[in-house]
N, C-alpha and C positions, 0 to 999 in steps of 0.2 A: 405417897408421893404428893407434893404440894401442887396447887393449881398452876403455878408458873411452869413447873417441870412438866406437868401433863400437857400444857399448851405447847411447850417447846419440843416435846418428844417427837412429833412427826417431822419437824425440821431437822432434828439431830439424826433421826433414823435414816432420813434421805440424804444425809451428809451435807445439808445446806450450811449447817453450823456444826463445829466440832464439839462444843460444850454448851450447857445452859448459860454459862457466864458470857461466852462469846455472843450467843443469840441475844441475850438481854442487852448487852452493850451495843451491838450493831443496830438492833431494832430501836433502841432509845435514841441513838445518834441519828438514824434516819427520820424518826418522828420529830426530833428537835429541829433538824434541817428543814423539814417540810413546814413547820411552824414559822421558822425564820423567813423562808421564801414567801409564804403567804402574807406575812406582815410587810415584807419589802414590797410586794405587789400593791398592797393597800396604800403604803406611803407614796409609791410612785403614782398611783391613781390620784391622790390628793394633790401632789405637786403638778401633775398634768392639768387637773381640773382648775386649779387656781393660778398656775404659771409662776409659782414662787415656792420658796422654802417655808418650813413651818415657822421659823423665827420671823420671817418677813410677813407671813400671814397674820401673826399676832399683832404686828405693828399696823397692818392694813385694817384689821378689825378695830383697833383702838382709834385710828384716824376716822373710820366710819362712825364710830360711837360719838366722837367729838362733834362730827358734822351733824349728827342727829340732834344734838343739843343746841345747835345754833338756831337763830331765828330767820335764817335765810331760806328755809324750806317752807313750802305751803303745807297745810295739814295733810293733804293727799300724798305729797312727796315724803313727808315725815312718816306717815303710816307705811308706805311702800318700803322705805329704807329700813324702818324698824322690823318689818317682817323678813326682809332679806337678811338683816343682821342676825336675827334669831336662827335662821336656817344655817347661816355661816358659822354661828357659834356652836351649833350641833356638830358640824364638821370639825371645828376646832377641837372640841373635846374628844371626838372619835380619833382624830389625827394624833392628839396628845397621848391618848390611851394606847394607840398602836405603837408610837415611839417608845413608850415606857415598857410595853410588853416585849417589843423587839430587844430592848436593852436587857431585859430579864432573860429571854431565851438565848441571847448571845452569851450572857454570863454563864448560863447553864451549859451551853455548848463548850465554852472554854474550860469549865470545871471538868466536864466529862472527857475532854481530850488531854488533860494533864496527866 
């Protein structure tokens, strides 16, 4: 008996699932849905934190970077803004990665339900 079958055996014996195939399919679906929900929570957290969509956040970061290069800021303001932008850029990349991962999990979910 393979490892998967051994792992599923108690679930099948207790009639939680009728077959190994059903168990694998349903457990995979639940896992994929949990990943999707987790990423959706991450994305909602970013939107709440910044009060804007990812696309708008990219524009916002660009505007702040342009401001950083103007001579209207004192050295202290420039340093503070630069540090803030660095932190925001970290969030930008995390946000982007979460969007890409969500897209991937949604694609997998769609494949699994066809």
